[in-house]
C-alpha positions as CSV (number, residue, x, y, z in Angstrom):
1,M,3.3,13.6,10.6
2,S,4.4,13.9,6.9
3,L,8.0,14.5,5.9
4,E,6.9,18.0,4.8
5,D,5.4,18.7,8.2
6,E,8.5,17.5,9.9
7,L,10.6,19.8,7.8
8,V,8.5,22.8,8.5
9,D,8.7,21.9,12.2
10,Q,12.5,21.7,12.1
11,R,12.7,25.0,10.2
12,Q,10.4,26.8,12.6
13,K,12.7,25.7,15.5
14,R,15.6,27.0,13.4
15,T,13.7,30.3,13.1
16,A,13.6,30.6,16.9
17,E,17.3,30.0,17.0
18,I,17.8,32.8,14.4
19,E,15.7,35.2,16.5
20,A,17.6,34.2,19.6
21,L,20.7,35.5,17.9
22,G,19.1,38.9,17.6
23,F,17.9,38.7,14.0
24,R,14.4,39.1,12.6
25,A,13.3,35.9,10.9
26,Y,11.4,37.7,8.2
27,G,13.8,40.6,7.9
28,Q,13.5,44.3,7.1
29,R,14.4,46.7,4.4
30,F,17.8,46.1,2.9
31,D,19.4,48.7,0.7
32,F,21.9,47.0,-1.6
33,S,24.7,48.8,-3.4
34,H,25.0,46.3,-6.3
35,T,23.0,43.6,-7.9
36,I,24.7,40.2,-8.5
37,P,24.1,40.4,-12.3
38,G,25.7,43.9,-12.2
39,I,28.8,42.7,-10.4
40,L,29.3,39.8,-12.8
41,R,28.8,42.2,-15.7
42,D,31.4,44.6,-14.4
43,Y,34.0,42.3,-12.9
44,A,33.7,38.8,-14.3
45,G,35.4,37.7,-17.5
46,K,38.4,40.0,-17.1
47,T,42.0,39.0,-17.7
48,A,44.2,38.4,-14.7
49,V,45.9,41.8,-15.1
50,E,42.6,43.6,-15.5
51,S,41.1,41.8,-12.5
52,E,44.0,42.5,-10.3
53,A,43.8,46.2,-11.1
54,Q,40.0,46.3,-10.5
55,L,40.2,44.5,-7.2
56,A,43.3,46.1,-5.8
57,D,41.3,48.6,-3.7
58,K,39.0,45.9,-2.4
59,P,35.8,47.4,-3.8
60,Q,33.0,47.3,-1.2
61,V,29.6,45.8,-2.1
62,R,26.3,45.3,-0.4
63,I,24.3,42.5,-2.0
64,A,21.2,40.3,-1.3
65,G,20.0,37.0,-2.6
66,R,18.8,33.5,-2.0
67,I,21.3,30.9,-0.8
68,Q,21.8,28.4,-3.6
69,T,24.6,26.2,-2.2
70,M,26.7,26.1,1.0
71,R,30.1,24.5,1.8
72,R,31.2,24.7,5.5
73,M,34.8,24.0,6.4
74,G,35.6,24.4,10.1
75,K,36.0,28.1,10.9
76,A,35.2,29.3,7.4
77,G,33.0,28.4,4.4
78,F,31.5,29.4,1.1
79,L,28.0,29.9,-0.1
80,H,26.5,31.0,-3.4
81,L,23.8,33.7,-3.5
82,M,21.3,33.8,-6.4
83,Q,19.7,36.9,-7.7
84,S,17.8,37.4,-11.0
85,G,19.1,34.1,-12.3
86,E,22.8,34.8,-11.6
87,K,24.9,33.5,-8.8
88,L,27.9,34.9,-6.9
89,Q,30.1,33.2,-4.3
90,V,30.5,34.6,-0.8
91,Y,33.3,33.7,1.5
92,I,32.6,33.8,5.3
93,R,35.4,33.5,7.8
94,K,34.8,33.3,11.6
95,D,37.3,36.0,12.5
96,A,36.0,38.4,9.8
97,V,32.4,38.8,10.9
98,P,30.7,39.5,14.3
99,E,30.3,36.4,16.4
100,N,26.5,36.2,16.2
101,E,26.7,36.6,12.4
102,Y,29.0,33.6,12.1
103,K,26.7,31.6,14.4
104,L,23.9,32.7,12.0
105,Y,25.9,31.4,9.1
106,E,26.2,28.0,10.8
107,I,22.5,27.5,11.0
108,L,21.5,28.9,7.6
109,D,19.6,26.6,5.2
110,T,19.8,26.4,1.4
111,G,17.0,28.7,0.2
112,D,17.2,31.3,3.0
113,I,17.4,34.9,1.9
114,I,20.3,37.0,3.3
115,G,22.2,40.2,2.8
116,V,26.0,40.4,2.8
117,E,28.4,43.3,3.1
118,G,32.0,42.9,2.2
119,Y,34.6,43.4,-0.5
120,L,35.3,41.7,-3.9
121,F,38.2,39.5,-4.4
122,R,39.2,36.3,-6.3
123,T,39.9,33.0,-4.6
124,R,42.9,30.9,-5.3
125,T,41.0,29.1,-8.0
126,G,40.1,32.5,-9.6
127,E,36.4,32.6,-8.7
128,L,35.1,36.1,-8.2
129,S,33.7,36.3,-4.6
130,V,32.6,38.6,-1.8
131,H,34.7,38.4,1.3
132,A,31.9,38.9,3.9
133,E,32.3,41.4,6.7
134,K,28.6,41.5,7.7
135,V,25.7,39.0,7.3
136,I,22.1,40.2,7.5
137,F,19.2,37.7,7.8
138,L,16.2,38.7,5.6
139,S,13.8,35.7,5.2
140,K,13.5,32.1,6.3
141,I,12.6,29.2,4.0
142,L,10.3,26.6,5.6
143,L,9.8,24.2,2.7
144,A,12.4,22.2,0.8
145,L,13.7,23.5,-2.6
146,P,13.8,21.2,-5.6
147,E,16.5,18.5,-5.5
148,K,20.0,20.1,-5.1
149,F,18.5,23.4,-6.2
150,H,20.0,22.7,-9.7
151,G,16.9,22.5,-11.7
152,L,13.2,21.6,-11.6
153,E,12.3,19.2,-14.4
154,D,8.8,18.2,-13.4
155,V,6.8,20.2,-16.0
156,E,3.5,20.1,-14.1
157,V,5.1,21.5,-11.0
158,R,6.9,24.1,-13.0
159,Y,3.5,25.4,-14.4
160,R,1.5,25.0,-11.2
161,Q,4.2,26.5,-8.9
162,R,5.9,29.0,-11.1
163,Y,7.7,30.5,-8.1
164,L,9.6,27.2,-7.7
165,D,10.4,27.2,-11.4
166,L,11.8,30.7,-11.2
167,I,13.9,29.9,-8.2
168,A,15.3,26.6,-9.5
169,N,15.6,27.3,-13.2
170,P,17.5,30.5,-14.2
171,E,16.6,29.9,-17.8
172,S,12.9,30.4,-16.9
173,Q,13.7,33.8,-15.5
174,K,15.5,34.6,-18.7
175,V,12.4,33.6,-20.8
176,F,10.2,36.2,-19.0
177,V,12.9,38.9,-19.1
178,T,13.0,38.3,-22.9
179,R,9.2,38.4,-23.0
180,A,9.3,41.9,-21.4
181,K,11.9,43.0,-24.0
182,I,9.6,41.8,-26.7
183,V,6.6,43.8,-25.4
184,S,8.8,46.8,-24.8
185,S,10.2,46.7,-28.3
186,L,6.8,46.4,-29.9
187,R,5.4,49.3,-27.8
188,R,8.4,51.5,-28.6
189,Q,8.4,50.9,-32.3
190,L,4.7,51.6,-32.7
191,E,5.0,54.8,-30.7
192,Q,7.9,55.8,-33.0
193,H,5.4,55.4,-35.9
194,G,2.9,57.7,-34.3
195,Y,0.6,55.2,-32.6
196,I,-1.0,55.9,-29.3
197,E,-1.8,53.2,-26.7
198,V,-5.4,52.8,-25.6
199,E,-7.5,50.6,-23.5
200,T,-10.8,49.0,-24.5
201,P,-13.4,47.0,-22.4
202,M,-12.5,43.5,-21.3
203,M,-16.2,42.8,-20.4
204,Q,-18.5,43.4,-23.4
205,P,-22.2,43.2,-24.0
206,L,-21.5,41.6,-27.4
207,Y,-18.3,39.7,-28.3
208,G,-16.7,40.1,-31.7
209,G,-13.6,40.7,-33.7
210,A,-12.8,37.0,-34.1
211,T,-14.4,33.6,-34.5
212,A,-14.3,32.0,-31.1
213,R,-16.5,30.9,-28.2
214,P,-16.5,33.4,-25.3
215,F,-16.5,33.1,-21.6
216,V,-19.8,34.4,-20.1
217,T,-20.1,36.3,-16.8
218,H,-23.0,38.2,-15.2
219,H,-23.2,41.7,-13.8
220,N,-25.4,41.6,-10.7
221,T,-26.3,45.3,-10.4
222,L,-27.2,45.7,-14.1
223,D,-28.6,42.2,-14.2
224,M,-27.0,41.5,-17.6
225,D,-24.8,38.9,-19.1
226,L,-21.4,40.1,-20.3
227,Y,-18.7,38.4,-22.3
228,L,-14.9,38.4,-21.7
229,R,-13.5,39.8,-24.9
230,I,-12.3,37.5,-27.6
231,A,-10.6,40.4,-29.4
232,P,-10.6,44.2,-29.0
233,E,-10.9,44.8,-32.7
234,L,-14.4,46.4,-33.0
235,Y,-13.7,48.9,-30.2
236,L,-10.3,49.9,-31.7
237,K,-12.0,50.5,-35.1
238,R,-14.6,52.7,-33.4
239,L,-11.6,54.8,-32.3
240,I,-10.4,55.0,-35.9
241,V,-13.9,56.3,-36.8
242,G,-13.5,58.9,-34.0
243,G,-10.4,60.3,-35.5
244,L,-7.6,58.5,-33.6
245,D,-5.8,57.5,-36.7
246,R,-3.1,55.2,-35.2
247,V,-4.0,53.2,-32.1
248,Y,-2.7,50.0,-30.5
249,E,-3.5,47.9,-27.4
250,I,-1.5,45.2,-25.8
251,N,-4.5,43.2,-24.4
252,R,-5.6,40.1,-22.7
253,N,-8.1,38.0,-24.7
254,F,-10.2,35.1,-23.5
255,R,-11.4,32.3,-25.7
256,N,-13.3,29.3,-24.4
257,E,-11.4,26.8,-26.4
258,G,-9.0,23.8,-25.9
259,I,-5.6,23.8,-24.3
260,S,-2.5,22.7,-26.2
261,T,1.1,23.6,-26.6
262,H,0.0,26.4,-28.9
263,H,-3.2,27.5,-27.1
264,N,-4.1,28.9,-23.7
265,P,-7.7,30.2,-23.0
266,E,-6.2,33.5,-21.7
267,F,-3.6,35.0,-23.9
268,T,-1.9,38.3,-24.9
269,M,-2.4,40.0,-28.2
270,L,-1.0,43.2,-29.7
271,E,-3.6,44.8,-31.9
272,F,-2.9,48.0,-33.9
273,Y,-4.9,49.9,-36.5
274,Q,-3.7,52.6,-38.9
275,A,-6.0,54.9,-41.0
276,F,-5.3,55.6,-44.7
277,T,-3.3,52.4,-45.3
278,D,-4.1,48.8,-46.5
279,Y,-2.8,45.3,-46.0
280,H,0.3,45.9,-48.1
281,G,1.2,48.8,-45.8
282,M,0.6,46.7,-42.7
283,M,2.8,43.9,-44.3
284,D,5.7,46.3,-44.7
285,L,5.3,47.6,-41.1
286,S,5.0,44.0,-39.8
287,A,8.3,43.0,-41.5
288,E,10.0,46.0,-39.8
289,L,8.4,45.3,-36.4
290,L,9.3,41.6,-36.3
291,K,12.9,42.2,-37.6
292,Q,13.6,44.8,-34.9
293,T,11.8,42.8,-32.2
294,A,14.0,39.8,-32.9
295,I,17.1,42.0,-32.6
296,D,15.9,43.6,-29.4
297,A,15.0,40.3,-27.8
298,T,17.9,38.1,-29.0
299,G,20.5,40.4,-30.6
300,S,20.0,39.0,-34.1
301,V,17.5,38.8,-36.9
302,V,18.3,35.0,-37.1
303,V,17.0,33.0,-34.1
304,E,17.1,29.3,-33.3
305,Y,13.8,27.5,-32.7
306,Q,13.8,23.8,-31.9
307,G,17.1,23.3,-33.9
308,V,16.1,25.4,-36.9
309,Q,17.5,28.8,-37.8
310,L,14.6,31.3,-38.5
311,D,15.4,34.5,-40.4
312,F,13.2,37.4,-39.4
313,G,15.2,39.7,-41.7
314,N,13.9,38.0,-44.8
315,I,10.2,37.2,-44.5
316,R,8.6,35.4,-47.5
317,R,5.4,36.6,-49.1
318,L,3.0,34.1,-50.8
319,S,-0.7,34.2,-51.7
320,M,-2.7,31.4,-50.2
321,Q,-3.3,29.9,-53.7
322,E,0.4,30.1,-54.4
323,A,1.2,28.4,-51.1
324,V,-1.4,25.6,-51.8
325,G,-0.3,25.3,-55.4
326,D,-3.8,25.1,-56.8
327,L,-5.3,28.2,-58.4
328,S,-8.6,26.5,-59.0
329,L,-9.6,26.1,-55.3
330,K,-11.9,28.8,-53.8
331,G,-13.6,29.5,-50.5
332,H,-13.7,27.0,-47.7
333,S,-12.1,24.2,-49.7
334,L,-9.0,26.4,-50.2
335,M,-8.8,27.3,-46.6
336,E,-9.3,23.7,-45.5
337,K,-6.5,22.4,-47.7
338,F,-4.2,25.2,-46.6
339,E,-4.8,24.4,-42.9
340,R,-4.6,20.7,-43.5
341,E,-1.5,20.5,-45.7
342,I,0.4,23.8,-45.7
343,E,0.2,25.6,-42.4
344,S,2.5,23.2,-40.4
345,T,5.1,23.4,-43.2
346,L,5.6,27.1,-42.9
347,I,8.7,27.1,-40.8
348,Q,10.6,30.2,-42.0
349,P,8.7,33.5,-41.3
350,T,6.1,33.9,-44.0
351,F,3.3,36.2,-45.0
352,I,0.3,34.4,-46.5
353,Y,-2.0,36.8,-48.2
354,D,-5.3,36.9,-50.1
355,Y,-7.9,34.8,-48.1
356,P,-11.3,33.6,-49.2
357,V,-14.1,36.0,-48.4
358,E,-16.1,33.2,-46.6
359,V,-13.6,33.0,-43.7
360,S,-13.0,36.8,-43.4
361,P,-16.1,38.6,-42.3
362,L,-14.3,41.9,-41.4
363,S,-11.9,42.2,-44.3
364,K,-12.3,44.3,-47.5
365,N,-12.7,42.5,-50.8
366,K,-10.0,42.6,-53.4
367,E,-11.1,44.8,-56.3
368,S,-9.6,42.5,-58.9
369,D,-11.3,39.4,-57.4
370,P,-14.2,39.8,-55.0
371,A,-14.0,36.1,-54.0
372,F,-10.9,37.1,-52.0
373,V,-10.2,39.7,-49.3
374,E,-7.2,41.8,-48.6
375,R,-5.9,39.8,-45.6
376,F,-2.6,38.2,-44.6
377,E,-1.5,36.0,-41.7
378,I,2.1,35.7,-40.4
379,Y,3.5,32.2,-39.9
380,A,6.7,31.0,-38.4
381,A,7.7,27.6,-36.9
382,G,4.6,26.1,-38.4
383,M,2.2,28.2,-36.4
384,E,0.2,31.4,-37.0
385,I,1.6,34.4,-35.0
386,G,-0.3,37.3,-36.7
387,N,-3.4,38.2,-38.7
388,A,-4.1,41.4,-40.6
389,Y,-6.6,43.0,-43.0
390,T,-7.5,45.9,-45.1
391,E,-10.5,46.7,-42.9
392,L,-13.9,46.5,-44.3
393,N,-15.3,50.1,-44.0
394,D,-18.6,49.9,-46.0
395,P,-21.4,49.6,-43.5
396,H,-23.8,48.0,-46.0
397,E,-21.3,45.3,-46.9
398,Q,-20.5,44.8,-43.2
399,R,-24.2,44.3,-42.4
400,R,-24.4,41.7,-45.2
401,R,-21.3,39.9,-43.8
402,F,-22.8,39.9,-40.3
403,E,-26.0,38.5,-41.7
404,L,-24.1,35.6,-43.3
405,Q,-22.4,35.0,-40.0
406,V,-25.7,35.0,-38.2
407,R,-27.1,32.4,-40.6
408,D,-24.0,30.2,-39.9
409,R,-24.6,30.6,-36.2
410,E,-28.2,29.6,-36.6
411,A,-27.0,26.5,-38.5
412,G,-24.9,25.5,-35.5
413,D,-21.6,27.3,-35.9
414,E,-21.0,28.4,-32.2
415,E,-17.9,30.5,-33.2
416,A,-19.7,32.5,-35.9
417,H,-19.8,36.3,-35.5
418,Q,-22.8,38.0,-33.9
419,M,-24.7,41.0,-35.4
420,D,-23.3,44.2,-33.9
421,E,-25.6,47.1,-34.7
422,D,-23.6,49.7,-32.8
423,Y,-20.5,48.9,-34.7
424,I,-22.4,49.3,-38.0
425,R,-23.8,52.6,-36.7
426,A,-20.2,53.7,-35.9
427,M,-19.1,52.8,-39.4
428,S,-22.0,54.7,-40.8
429,Y,-20.4,57.9,-39.6
430,G,-17.5,57.2,-42.0
431,M,-14.5,55.0,-41.4
432,P,-11.4,55.9,-43.4
433,P,-9.5,53.2,-45.3
434,T,-7.7,51.3,-42.6
435,G,-5.2,48.5,-42.1
436,G,-5.5,46.5,-38.9
437,E,-3.5,43.7,-37.4
438,G,-3.1,41.4,-34.4
439,I,0.1,39.7,-33.3
440,G,0.1,36.9,-30.7
441,V,2.6,37.9,-28.1
442,D,2.8,34.5,-26.5
443,R,3.6,32.6,-29.7
444,L,6.1,35.2,-30.8
445,T,7.7,34.9,-27.4
446,M,7.8,31.1,-27.8
447,I,9.8,31.5,-31.0
448,L,12.2,34.2,-29.7
449,T,12.9,32.2,-26.5
450,N,13.1,28.7,-28.2
451,S,10.2,27.5,-26.0
452,K,8.3,24.4,-27.1
453,S,5.0,25.1,-25.2
454,I,3.0,28.3,-24.8
455,R,2.8,27.4,-21.1
456,D,6.6,28.0,-20.9
457,V,6.1,31.7,-21.7
458,I,2.9,32.4,-19.7
459,L,3.8,32.9,-16.0
460,F,0.6,31.4,-14.7
461,P,-1.0,29.2,-17.4
462,L,-4.5,27.7,-16.9
463,M,-4.2,24.1,-15.6
464,R,-6.8,21.4,-15.0
465,K,-8.0,21.2,-11.5
466,K,-5.8,18.8,-9.5
467,E,-7.5,16.2,-7.4
468,S,-5.9,15.3,-4.1
469,G,-3.3,12.5,-4.7
470,V,-4.0,12.4,-8.4
471,R,-1.6,13.8,-11.0
472,S,-3.5,15.7,-13.6
473,Q,-3.0,15.0,-17.3
474,E,-2.6,18.2,-19.3
475,P,-3.2,17.9,-23.0
476,E,-0.4,18.6,-25.4
């Protein structure tokens, strides 16, 4: 029998003891009056005088959480309950709770989930605590928590067993709470600007809107191959044609590409489109969105990422040629030099605008120089976090661009765009001048939570299949 099997066997016997005391091993509904973070917010950090006044009437609380630590001392003891990444001490004394509840306390394990009723007080050392008057058992833990329940440092275990990471590392919980704030902020701001949220297909008969290899699936009833979307762009622009002038979607995209600290094959993108504007209008809106999102997520426009202060209140604007420092370069050579030499140096938030037409099949040409298109990308911390265009709305030019992409595809470029006749047909009904943009939610969250890897901000990142007894090697 393995050590894990032995532990499970011991815990199952403990479960029987708990049930013999009259408790349900896997609990029941528990209506709490307070959350642990709420109690700490309202009662912790007070002066001695303020605290004494607050606690004079022994405020009653009813809380629940997972046991983080226990310290038994004869006929009394302490434990810490953890909830939502915050912990609160509980004092349990034999003569203050029913007999079977104290016996329950004596056989509890770290990691068990319980409820406690009692009143708030401060111990002699000044620690805010709950003086227990009732203990309710809610759920039994059968497996061992990470060492001392003070942190889980094994990165692979954290990604594969995110539930353990969330239990053991309060900072991980905070990352995903911040991620929710980021999404909420973006959604709220766009709706304040008159955008409506829509949903577009995740399975598509043709993939498009980006240059990437797709995942392929098959619909049995229709007997047809479908592609998981690499971007929602062409569907969202169909809605612009249809008269929905401001639309956005917070969407999951799927790209059959490599995995790294900046790439996951399944990722979240915010895409939004606005009729009657151009890339300059989208640049102004983006500056506003990113500034407010930083404030909503962190409380400041200046955030720290890997030891560097990034200022989202002052986003630079440079043309690609200005960034590269060579006005003679055009087309693929300009793009290649930018990606090779410049991209990783863009640490402070920066808009890079005016891209070569060869790498932008869906963007409108600049009137002053048709070799370039009205496009910008957003960079911060040396990585791209957004991409925007003045959308191409000439169906004849769009067909020509698609044909160029088809030729690239026939020459071996697996990521080149396909011909999409229905999209061209939609454009032929008249598409207004439009600005469109995509912002990578995962990478933005990395920056605003000071996370080094994209897998730190995705709850369940894709991992290589783990062979029995063999530790997988995930690429960086």
